[in-house]
TINUMI-65755 format. One record per residue (C-alpha): residue number from 1; x, y, z. Coordinates in pm, whole numbers, plus 50000, padded with zeros to 5 digits. Each point is the difference from the previous one (the first is absolute). Last residue first. Layout:
REM residues N
<r num="NUM" u="X" v="Y" w="Z"/>
...
***
This chain:
REM residues 430
<r num="430" u="21304" v="10329" w="04153"/>
<r num="429" u="49969" v="50312" w="50212"/>
<r num="428" u="49627" v="49998" w="50064"/>
<r num="427" u="50022" v="49784" w="50307"/>
<r num="426" u="50363" v="49967" w="50115"/>
<r num="425" u="49958" v="50203" w="50309"/>
<r num="424" u="49701" v="49783" w="50100"/>
<r num="423" u="50212" v="49680" w="49950"/>
<r num="422" u="50285" v="50150" w="50198"/>
<r num="421" u="49767" v="50079" w="50286"/>
<r num="420" u="49853" v="49660" w="49998"/>
<r num="419" u="50346" v="49844" w="50022"/>
<r num="418" u="50075" v="50226" w="50296"/>
<r num="417" u="49684" v="49898" w="50171"/>
<r num="416" u="50090" v="49642" w="49955"/>
<r num="415" u="50300" v="50049" w="50232"/>
<r num="414" u="49754" v="50026" w="50289"/>
<r num="413" u="50197" v="49935" w="50317"/>
<r num="412" u="50229" v="50311" w="49938"/>
<r num="411" u="49695" v="50218" w="49958"/>
<r num="410" u="49889" v="49918" w="50356"/>
<r num="409" u="50333" v="50104" w="50143"/>
<r num="408" u="49948" v="50340" w="49850"/>
<r num="407" u="49754" v="50092" w="50275"/>
<r num="406" u="50265" v="49974" w="50271"/>
<r num="405" u="50243" v="50200" w="49780"/>
<r num="404" u="49725" v="50274" w="49989"/>
<r num="403" u="50078" v="50084" w="50357"/>
<r num="402" u="49744" v="50115" w="50252"/>
<r num="401" u="49759" v="49742" w="49869"/>
<r num="400" u="49624" v="50095" w="50043"/>
<r num="399" u="49889" v="49694" w="49800"/>
<r num="398" u="49767" v="50216" w="49788"/>
<r num="397" u="50265" v="50278" w="49971"/>
<r num="396" u="50257" v="49749" w="49888"/>
<r num="395" u="49763" v="49849" w="49757"/>
<r num="394" u="49959" v="50338" w="49833"/>
<r num="393" u="50372" v="50029" w="49958"/>
<r num="392" u="50032" v="49651" w="49860"/>
<r num="391" u="49730" v="50071" w="49738"/>
<r num="390" u="49689" v="49780" w="50004"/>
<r num="389" u="49982" v="49783" w="49696"/>
<r num="388" u="49754" v="49736" w="50116"/>
<r num="387" u="50295" v="49757" w="50060"/>
<r num="386" u="50157" v="50263" w="50224"/>
<r num="385" u="49684" v="50028" w="50202"/>
<r num="384" u="49957" v="49617" w="50029"/>
<r num="383" u="50360" v="49975" w="50131"/>
<r num="382" u="49939" v="50277" w="50256"/>
<r num="381" u="49667" v="49853" w="50116"/>
<r num="380" u="50162" v="49651" w="50032"/>
<r num="379" u="50285" v="50146" w="50208"/>
<r num="378" u="49742" v="50136" w="50241"/>
<r num="377" u="49822" v="49659" w="49997"/>
<r num="376" u="50337" v="49852" w="50092"/>
<r num="375" u="49956" v="50149" w="50345"/>
<r num="374" u="49734" v="49730" w="50060"/>
<r num="373" u="50280" v="49742" w="49936"/>
<r num="372" u="50091" v="49819" w="49671"/>
<r num="371" u="50315" v="49807" w="50101"/>
<r num="370" u="49833" v="49661" w="50007"/>
<r num="369" u="49841" v="50054" w="49659"/>
<r num="368" u="49605" v="50017" w="50013"/>
<r num="367" u="49795" v="49688" w="49994"/>
<r num="366" u="49678" v="50200" w="49989"/>
<r num="365" u="49849" v="49802" w="50280"/>
<r num="364" u="50313" v="49968" w="50197"/>
<r num="363" u="50100" v="50358" w="49986"/>
<r num="362" u="49638" v="50111" w="50062"/>
<r num="361" u="49986" v="49797" w="50320"/>
<r num="360" u="50340" v="50124" w="50116"/>
<r num="359" u="49892" v="50355" w="49923"/>
<r num="358" u="49686" v="49961" w="50206"/>
<r num="357" u="50173" v="49842" w="50294"/>
<r num="356" u="50280" v="50259" w="50009"/>
<r num="355" u="49778" v="50309" w="49951"/>
<r num="354" u="49969" v="50089" w="50369"/>
<r num="353" u="50376" v="50023" w="50052"/>
<r num="352" u="50026" v="50322" w="49806"/>
<r num="351" u="49741" v="50164" w="50223"/>
<r num="350" u="49624" v="50041" w="49945"/>
<r num="349" u="49833" v="50317" w="50136"/>
<r num="348" u="49821" v="50061" w="50331"/>
<r num="347" u="49641" v="50115" w="50004"/>
<r num="346" u="49867" v="49766" w="50275"/>
<r num="345" u="50039" v="49686" w="49789"/>
<r num="344" u="50210" v="50044" w="49686"/>
<r num="343" u="49982" v="50289" w="49753"/>
<r num="342" u="50133" v="49995" w="49643"/>
<r num="341" u="49899" v="50344" w="49866"/>
<r num="340" u="50071" v="50142" w="50340"/>
<r num="339" u="49748" v="50260" w="50125"/>
<r num="338" u="49885" v="50352" w="49911"/>
<r num="337" u="49706" v="49902" w="49774"/>
<r num="336" u="49946" v="49684" w="50186"/>
<r num="335" u="50024" v="49662" w="49821"/>
<r num="334" u="49662" v="49829" w="50016"/>
<r num="333" u="50117" v="49678" w="49845"/>
<r num="332" u="49779" v="49991" w="49691"/>
<r num="331" u="50010" v="50375" w="49947"/>
<r num="330" u="50375" v="50035" w="50041"/>
<r num="329" u="50067" v="49701" w="49776"/>
<r num="328" u="49785" v="50137" w="49726"/>
<r num="327" u="50185" v="50328" w="50015"/>
<r num="326" u="50343" v="49832" w="49999"/>
<r num="325" u="49902" v="49776" w="49695"/>
<r num="324" u="49880" v="50306" w="49811"/>
<r num="323" u="50323" v="50186" w="50090"/>
<r num="322" u="50202" v="49696" w="49855"/>
<r num="321" u="49792" v="50025" w="49678"/>
<r num="320" u="50079" v="50383" w="49981"/>
<r num="319" u="50372" v="49938" w="50058"/>
<r num="318" u="50124" v="50204" w="50300"/>
<r num="317" u="50275" v="50252" w="49946"/>
<r num="316" u="50255" v="50001" w="50277"/>
<r num="315" u="50097" v="50317" w="50190"/>
<r num="314" u="50324" v="50040" w="50192"/>
<r num="313" u="50151" v="50045" w="50343"/>
<r num="312" u="50364" v="49877" w="50014"/>
<r num="311" u="50086" v="49640" w="50033"/>
<r num="310" u="50102" v="49697" w="50218"/>
<r num="309" u="50003" v="50170" w="50344"/>
<r num="308" u="49657" v="50149" w="49940"/>
<r num="307" u="49871" v="50319" w="49833"/>
<r num="306" u="49626" v="49994" w="49928"/>
<r num="305" u="49852" v="49822" w="49699"/>
<r num="304" u="49714" v="50200" w="49841"/>
<r num="303" u="49797" v="49778" w="49767"/>
<r num="302" u="49866" v="50200" w="49709"/>
<r num="301" u="49669" v="49950" w="49830"/>
<r num="300" u="49918" v="50108" w="49631"/>
<r num="299" u="49685" v="50130" w="49836"/>
<r num="298" u="50055" v="50351" w="50140"/>
<r num="297" u="50229" v="49975" w="50293"/>
<r num="296" u="49870" v="49752" w="50253"/>
<r num="295" u="50211" v="49958" w="50314"/>
<r num="294" u="50091" v="49674" w="50174"/>
<r num="293" u="50193" v="50038" w="50326"/>
<r num="292" u="49662" v="50051" w="50175"/>
<r num="291" u="49938" v="49631" w="49968"/>
<r num="290" u="50293" v="49911" w="50214"/>
<r num="289" u="50289" v="49796" w="49879"/>
<r num="288" u="50217" v="49814" w="50266"/>
<r num="287" u="49984" v="49664" w="49813"/>
<r num="286" u="50071" v="50169" w="49672"/>
<r num="285" u="50307" v="50201" w="50102"/>
<r num="284" u="50133" v="49707" w="50199"/>
<r num="283" u="49986" v="49767" w="49688"/>
<r num="282" u="50179" v="50238" w="49778"/>
<r num="281" u="49808" v="50156" w="49718"/>
<r num="280" u="50050" v="49876" w="49640"/>
<r num="279" u="49675" v="50152" w="49907"/>
<r num="278" u="49789" v="49749" w="49796"/>
<r num="277" u="50178" v="49680" w="50117"/>
<r num="276" u="50004" v="50110" w="50361"/>
<r num="275" u="49626" v="50103" w="50006"/>
<r num="274" u="49914" v="49671" w="49820"/>
<r num="273" u="50171" v="49805" w="50279"/>
<r num="272" u="49843" v="50222" w="50281"/>
<r num="271" u="49639" v="49957" w="49845"/>
<r num="270" u="50032" v="49622" w="50026"/>
<r num="269" u="50140" v="50034" w="50353"/>
<r num="268" u="49713" v="50214" w="50118"/>
<r num="267" u="49757" v="49733" w="49872"/>
<r num="266" u="50161" v="49745" w="50234"/>
<r num="265" u="49692" v="49994" w="50221"/>
<r num="264" u="49805" v="49860" w="49700"/>
<r num="263" u="50220" v="49679" w="50019"/>
<r num="262" u="49895" v="49766" w="49720"/>
<r num="261" u="49922" v="50282" w="49756"/>
<r num="260" u="50303" v="50187" w="50123"/>
<r num="259" u="50224" v="49694" w="49922"/>
<r num="258" u="49844" v="49955" w="49663"/>
<r num="257" u="50059" v="50373" w="49914"/>
<r num="256" u="50356" v="49985" w="50107"/>
<r num="255" u="50062" v="49686" w="49787"/>
<r num="254" u="49854" v="50173" w="49697"/>
<r num="253" u="50239" v="50285" w="50065"/>
<r num="252" u="50301" v="49760" w="50033"/>
<r num="251" u="49904" v="49817" w="49672"/>
<r num="250" u="49985" v="50339" w="49820"/>
<r num="249" u="50349" v="50082" w="50143"/>
<r num="248" u="50115" v="49658" w="49876"/>
<r num="247" u="49902" v="50092" w="49649"/>
<r num="246" u="50142" v="50342" w="50020"/>
<r num="245" u="50355" v="49864" w="50087"/>
<r num="244" u="50123" v="50019" w="50357"/>
<r num="243" u="50232" v="50245" w="50189"/>
<r num="242" u="50290" v="49991" w="50228"/>
<r num="241" u="50263" v="50279" w="50029"/>
<r num="240" u="50275" v="49879" w="50230"/>
<r num="239" u="50093" v="50242" w="50271"/>
<r num="238" u="50374" v="50065" w="50001"/>
<r num="237" u="50203" v="49760" w="50197"/>
<r num="236" u="50080" v="50090" w="50358"/>
<r num="235" u="50365" v="50104" w="50064"/>
<r num="234" u="50140" v="49854" w="50316"/>
<r num="233" u="50176" v="50239" w="50227"/>
<r num="232" u="50365" v="50027" w="50107"/>
<r num="231" u="50132" v="50246" w="50257"/>
<r num="230" u="50363" v="50096" w="49929"/>
<r num="229" u="49939" v="50353" w="50144"/>
<r num="228" u="49655" v="49983" w="50152"/>
<r num="227" u="50115" v="50061" w="50359"/>
<r num="226" u="50076" v="50373" w="49933"/>
<r num="225" u="50015" v="50159" w="50340"/>
<r num="224" u="50127" v="50363" w="49995"/>
<r num="223" u="49769" v="50196" w="50233"/>
<r num="222" u="50171" v="50333" w="50059"/>
<r num="221" u="50090" v="50105" w="50357"/>
<r num="220" u="50116" v="50359" w="49977"/>
<r num="219" u="49722" v="50051" w="49729"/>
<r num="218" u="50056" v="50100" w="49645"/>
<r num="217" u="49897" v="49666" w="49855"/>
<r num="216" u="49735" v="49926" w="50258"/>
<r num="215" u="49685" v="50024" w="49786"/>
<r num="214" u="50167" v="49847" w="49696"/>
<r num="213" u="50128" v="49697" w="50201"/>
<r num="212" u="49661" v="49953" w="50162"/>
<r num="211" u="49828" v="50023" w="49667"/>
<r num="210" u="50228" v="49738" w="49843"/>
<r num="209" u="49948" v="49753" w="50286"/>
<r num="208" u="49620" v="50031" w="49983"/>
<r num="207" u="50009" v="49973" w="49618"/>
<r num="206" u="50202" v="49674" w="50026"/>
<r num="205" u="49721" v="49878" w="50219"/>
<r num="204" u="49746" v="50064" w="49729"/>
<r num="203" u="50215" v="49830" w="49739"/>
<r num="202" u="50037" v="49684" w="50219"/>
<r num="201" u="49633" v="49989" w="50055"/>
<r num="200" u="49935" v="50024" w="49626"/>
<r num="199" u="50228" v="49710" w="49946"/>
<r num="198" u="49803" v="49794" w="50249"/>
<r num="197" u="49664" v="50098" w="49837"/>
<r num="196" u="50132" v="49927" w="49655"/>
<r num="195" u="50077" v="49638" w="50094"/>
<r num="194" u="49754" v="49816" w="49776"/>
<r num="193" u="49975" v="49624" w="50053"/>
<r num="192" u="50164" v="49799" w="49728"/>
<r num="191" u="50162" v="49743" w="50221"/>
<r num="190" u="49664" v="49945" w="50172"/>
<r num="189" u="49982" v="49825" w="50331"/>
<r num="188" u="50331" v="50110" w="50144"/>
<r num="187" u="50008" v="50305" w="49778"/>
<r num="186" u="49895" v="50258" w="50257"/>
<r num="185" u="50200" v="49830" w="50277"/>
<r num="184" u="50319" v="49997" w="49799"/>
<r num="183" u="49956" v="50366" w="49893"/>
<r num="182" u="49932" v="50107" w="50359"/>
<r num="181" u="50315" v="49801" w="50118"/>
<r num="180" u="50220" v="50157" w="49738"/>
<r num="179" u="49880" v="50346" w="50100"/>
<r num="178" u="50038" v="49951" w="50374"/>
<r num="177" u="50350" v="49858" w="49964"/>
<r num="176" u="50086" v="50280" w="49757"/>
<r num="175" u="49872" v="50273" w="50240"/>
<r num="174" u="50204" v="49865" w="50292"/>
<r num="173" u="50309" v="49976" w="49782"/>
<r num="172" u="49962" v="50352" w="49876"/>
<r num="171" u="50010" v="50110" w="50362"/>
<r num="170" u="49737" v="50150" w="50224"/>
<r num="169" u="50165" v="50199" w="50287"/>
<r num="168" u="49959" v="50330" w="49824"/>
<r num="167" u="49622" v="49951" w="49985"/>
<r num="166" u="49983" v="49971" w="50382"/>
<r num="165" u="49785" v="49701" w="50076"/>
<r num="164" u="49630" v="50031" w="50066"/>
<r num="163" u="49866" v="49915" w="49657"/>
<r num="162" u="50256" v="49739" w="49935"/>
<r num="161" u="49805" v="49668" w="50009"/>
<r num="160" u="49676" v="50175" w="49921"/>
<r num="159" u="50152" v="50085" w="49655"/>
<r num="158" u="49769" v="49835" w="49748"/>
<r num="157" u="49644" v="50095" w="50104"/>
<r num="156" u="50090" v="50334" w="50153"/>
<r num="155" u="50197" v="50088" w="49685"/>
<r num="154" u="49703" v="49916" w="49774"/>
<r num="153" u="49758" v="50210" w="50201"/>
<r num="152" u="50244" v="50301" w="50002"/>
<r num="151" u="50032" v="49968" w="49624"/>
<r num="150" u="49618" v="49992" w="49959"/>
<r num="149" u="49970" v="50318" w="50210"/>
<r num="148" u="50277" v="50172" w="49801"/>
<r num="147" u="49862" v="49925" w="49664"/>
<r num="146" u="49858" v="50347" w="49909"/>
<r num="145" u="50325" v="50185" w="50043"/>
<r num="144" u="49954" v="50375" w="50040"/>
<r num="143" u="50376" v="50067" w="49952"/>
<r num="142" u="50010" v="50214" w="50313"/>
<r num="141" u="49754" v="49774" w="50188"/>
<r num="140" u="50198" v="49680" w="49918"/>
<r num="139" u="50336" v="50166" w="50108"/>
<r num="138" u="49850" v="50112" w="50324"/>
<r num="137" u="49866" v="49649" w="50053"/>
<r num="136" u="50342" v="49831" w="49964"/>
<r num="135" u="50193" v="50270" w="50186"/>
<r num="134" u="49767" v="49946" w="50301"/>
<r num="133" u="49761" v="50275" w="50110"/>
<r num="132" u="49687" v="49808" w="49910"/>
<r num="131" u="50104" v="49711" w="50228"/>
<r num="130" u="49917" v="49638" w="49971"/>
<r num="129" u="50206" v="49879" w="49703"/>
<r num="128" u="50336" v="50175" w="50081"/>
<r num="127" u="49949" v="49916" w="50370"/>
<r num="126" u="49942" v="49641" w="49928"/>
<r num="125" u="50301" v="49984" w="49774"/>
<r num="124" u="50222" v="50093" w="50291"/>
<r num="123" u="50245" v="50292" w="50031"/>
<r num="122" u="49750" v="50216" w="50198"/>
<r num="121" u="49958" v="49734" w="50255"/>
<r num="120" u="50243" v="50180" w="50243"/>
<r num="119" u="50367" v="49928" w="50061"/>
<r num="118" u="50012" v="50324" w="50203"/>
<r num="117" u="50286" v="50185" w="49841"/>
<r num="116" u="49972" v="49857" w="49650"/>
<r num="115" u="49622" v="50016" w="50007"/>
<r num="114" u="50013" v="50354" w="50124"/>
<r num="113" u="50235" v="50080" w="49709"/>
<r num="112" u="49746" v="49843" w="49774"/>
<r num="111" u="49715" v="50218" w="50123"/>
<r num="110" u="50217" v="50318" w="49977"/>
<r num="109" u="50117" v="49901" w="49647"/>
<r num="108" u="49639" v="49946" w="49892"/>
<r num="107" u="49891" v="50342" w="50124"/>
<r num="106" u="50314" v="50154" w="49844"/>
<r num="105" u="49913" v="49846" w="49668"/>
<r num="104" u="49640" v="50127" w="50004"/>
<r num="103" u="50122" v="50355" w="50099"/>
<r num="102" u="50240" v="50003" w="49703"/>
<r num="101" u="49726" v="49872" w="49767"/>
<r num="100" u="49773" v="50283" w="50102"/>
<r num="99" u="50277" v="50262" w="49991"/>
<r num="98" u="50094" v="49884" w="49637"/>
<r num="97" u="50370" v="50084" w="49965"/>
<r num="96" u="50106" v="50218" w="49705"/>
<r num="95" u="50232" v="50209" w="50227"/>
<r num="94" u="49747" v="50290" w="49983"/>
<r num="93" u="49740" v="49757" w="50120"/>
<r num="92" u="50213" v="49909" w="50302"/>
<r num="91" u="50037" v="50377" w="50081"/>
<r num="90" u="49624" v="50046" w="49973"/>
<r num="89" u="49944" v="49728" w="50255"/>
<r num="88" u="50241" v="50159" w="50240"/>
<r num="87" u="49826" v="50336" w="49949"/>
<r num="86" u="49661" v="49849" w="50070"/>
<r num="85" u="50117" v="49829" w="50315"/>
<r num="84" u="50151" v="50330" w="50129"/>
<r num="83" u="49678" v="50189" w="49915"/>
<r num="82" u="49789" v="49742" w="50171"/>
<r num="81" u="50226" v="50017" w="50314"/>
<r num="80" u="49970" v="50377" w="50005"/>
<r num="79" u="49616" v="49979" w="49962"/>
<r num="78" u="49974" v="49744" w="50283"/>
<r num="77" u="49932" v="49635" w="49953"/>
<r num="76" u="49765" v="49882" w="50276"/>
<r num="75" u="49787" v="50307" w="49913"/>
<r num="74" u="49949" v="49905" w="49722"/>
<r num="73" u="50041" v="49654" w="49847"/>
<r num="72" u="50310" v="49890" w="49809"/>
<r num="71" u="50219" v="50034" w="49693"/>
<r num="70" u="49790" v="49812" w="49744"/>
<r num="69" u="50160" v="50017" w="49654"/>
<r num="68" u="49762" v="50123" w="49740"/>
<r num="67" u="50038" v="49955" w="49623"/>
<r num="66" u="49914" v="50230" w="49715"/>
<r num="65" u="49996" v="49855" w="49647"/>
<r num="64" u="50183" v="50205" w="49733"/>
<r num="63" u="49787" v="50151" w="49744"/>
<r num="62" u="49859" v="49883" w="49667"/>
<r num="61" u="49759" v="50218" w="49814"/>
<r num="60" u="49826" v="50319" w="50107"/>
<r num="59" u="49671" v="49827" w="50094"/>
<r num="58" u="50203" v="49742" w="50192"/>
<r num="57" u="50173" v="49675" w="49933"/>
<r num="56" u="50234" v="49845" w="50262"/>
<r num="55" u="50378" v="49970" w="49990"/>
<r num="54" u="50250" v="49797" w="50208"/>
<r num="53" u="50381" v="50002" w="49931"/>
<r num="52" u="50071" v="50346" w="50143"/>
<r num="51" u="49791" v="49925" w="50311"/>
<r num="50" u="49867" v="50325" w="50146"/>
<r num="49" u="50006" v="50094" w="50372"/>
<r num="48" u="49774" v="50058" w="50291"/>
<r num="47" u="50153" v="49945" w="50344"/>
<r num="46" u="49713" v="49941" w="50235"/>
<r num="45" u="49886" v="50118" w="50342"/>
<r num="44" u="49680" v="49860" w="50159"/>
<r num="43" u="49690" v="50125" w="50174"/>
<r num="42" u="49716" v="49747" w="50044"/>
<r num="41" u="49686" v="50203" w="50082"/>
<r num="40" u="49745" v="49736" w="49881"/>
<r num="39" u="49932" v="50222" w="49693"/>
<r num="38" u="50371" v="49981" w="49903"/>
<r num="37" u="50269" v="50258" w="50057"/>
<r num="36" u="50316" v="50002" w="49789"/>
<r num="35" u="50325" v="50201" w="50049"/>
<r num="34" u="50247" v="50016" w="49720"/>
<r num="33" u="50371" v="50075" w="49996"/>
<r num="32" u="50136" v="49989" w="49648"/>
<r num="31" u="50196" v="50327" w="50020"/>
<r num="30" u="50062" v="50103" w="50361"/>
<r num="29" u="49929" v="50359" w="50099"/>
<r num="28" u="49670" v="50053" w="49808"/>
<r num="27" u="49840" v="49686" w="50159"/>
<r num="26" u="49722" v="49851" w="49804"/>
<r num="25" u="49638" v="49919" w="50113"/>
<r num="24" u="49777" v="49715" w="49884"/>
<r num="23" u="49630" v="49935" w="50069"/>
<r num="22" u="49795" v="49678" w="50025"/>
<r num="21" u="49624" v="50054" w="50016"/>
<r num="20" u="49765" v="50141" w="50255"/>
<r num="19" u="50294" v="50182" w="50169"/>
<r num="18" u="50111" v="49995" w="50372"/>
<r num="17" u="50081" v="50355" w="50085"/>
<r num="16" u="50356" v="50135" w="49955"/>
<r num="15" u="50089" v="50154" w="50337"/>
<r num="14" u="50257" v="49724" w="50084"/>
<r num="13" u="50187" v="50064" w="49682"/>
<r num="12" u="50022" v="50371" w="50080"/>
<r num="11" u="50136" v="49939" w="50349"/>
<r num="10" u="50265" v="49745" w="49891"/>
<r num="9" u="50138" v="50235" w="49735"/>
<r num="8" u="50013" v="49936" w="49629"/>
<r num="7" u="50099" v="50295" w="49767"/>
<r num="6" u="49706" v="50036" w="49762"/>
<r num="5" u="49839" v="49841" w="49696"/>
<r num="4" u="49643" v="49877" w="49997"/>
<r num="3" u="49881" v="50362" w="50012"/>
<r num="2" u="50178" v="50062" w="49667"/>
<r num="1" u="49805" v="49739" w="49814"/>
***
């Protein structure tokens, strides 16, 4: 619109009335200079530009995505100052430099230079984890990482000993002493204890160091600490796939029914075991399930699993017989239509630790193998599916594996499926 384009003057910008909805105006003297007024009368200068690498769909096909770099509020920022800032940003863009990224780097450099000069806490792990403006959090927001909160929690747990020390003062020897001690403590009572949590903590900390180096690479005071050179970690053995034969599975299900018959308050556990065997869902996904996550589509029911740290959001088809058990359980135990499927007292849900007694009792009663854990029910589902002829690609979707190589591990433990395949191929040939 022509009336939205004019040569900016302070007087004319002041005389624009507060709008009922956001309005944009463009300066005819300085290309890209935009003035925005919101319904709450906030008046701000922006540099509007197109990103050559970003496109969006429109009614006329693909077009370059427009981005906005905030220059400052009017009248604190004058028209002349806004034009100067806009021209500077345009010059950066002409030199193939993203003005938003350039500003981000300058902000980080300013902070880190202040840290060098004042020996402030900006160089510590605590600052990186606690402040939204740190290099660590800025990187997480830019990449839209979903696991950042969990990573922060893990680092707080493992690195209390160094959280207030300057990161550049931590040596590889310091980290190795901590790591070796953490592994020894973890395996003091169980030599086969899993150490994945410790290794993840190391990977997260490496990310903090890497992001600081990248953020200050062009600074007058670049962060160059690399304490992980020569650092040795212990590789954790790949997860063993454990499953039982059909006969023992039947014995296990009979044992579950007997336990529930003797302990009616364990009915939820009986349903949980069959839920796991019929869907392959992870323990946490089932224990946190709410009744409104089940959706009827025609004569089928889908279980909507939200995104979590272990997997992406996905839908799990529910076996009709399992759905009948779920419906009966809900009626018998008064499960609310918008509550947890497995509620405890006061509406809370069961946690992983709450199934230990039940699983131990089932393990003993059914005489299950020592290495057959509750998570093994997920393995059992996969093995049963392959034996039933389910294609590996379909099983991958059911298990919600990000990489099909993870699913293919199950095929490797079932060599008889290869023999069956050869027999089927040979039918009718000889």
